[in-house]
C-alpha positions, 0 to 999 in steps of 0.5 A: 500500500502506498502512503498518499498524503493530502493537505490537512483539512484546515490548511486554507483557513489557516492561510487565510488567518495568517494573511491578516498578520503583517509578518506572514501575509506575503508567505501565506498569499504565496502558499495559497497562490501556488497551491502549496500546503501542509501535508497530513498522512491518512495513516497514523502508524506511517506518520509515527514512522515518519516522525521518529525517523525525522528526529534530529536529521535533515528532511532528506535523511528523514525521508530516506530513512522512513522510506527504508523502514516502510519498505522493510515493512512491506509498505503496509499501513495501519494495523498491518504496519504496526504488526510488521514493525513489531515482527521486525523487532528492534534489532532488525530496525537497527540493521536498517540504520535506525539508532537504538533509541529510534528503534525502541521508539518504533517498537514501543509505538507499534506495541501501543498501536496494536494494544489499541492505545494508539488506535486512530479511533481511540486517539481521535477522541482524546485531547492533545494533552492526553495524546502527548502523555501517551506518546511521550511515555514511549522511550525515544518519543519526546515532545517534538516527535509527539507534536509532529504526530499530532500535526501530521498524523492526526491533523491537529491545527492548534499544535506549536512544536516548541523547540523545533529550530525553524519555529524558534527562529520564527518566534525570535524574529517575528513574534 
């Protein structure tokens, strides 16, 4: 299965709101004009793989690593992806090039997904703070990773990834 991505459902509204801020109006208008947007994954488990693989690396490295992990799991999605990641185990995930911590994070997230704790039907009903608590209880998943999962995996609009370099620069220079 391929992991298609689409814009988060609230993207156009966000850009329209950002156009009202003088510091962001030009950027928001350009994104609207070009049809560019914030992508969300329709598959929560695949989004968790991308978030973990994206920890403290460049976008290119994150994309390459997440592609490698997803391919090793047979390009599965959802429950099947979680099962295949669990079957791979931490050692084989490490052989793909993941650090010990990232392999532990994917193993822990897969386990919680399979137990139903991180099943989309369940987390979709939880508040952001509750989801953050569950996610950050997994070894190797910190606030940044949890924020990325909230934004891209669950399409949550009111998440600010504090500590993320581009956002720190934006805060320092624009707010």
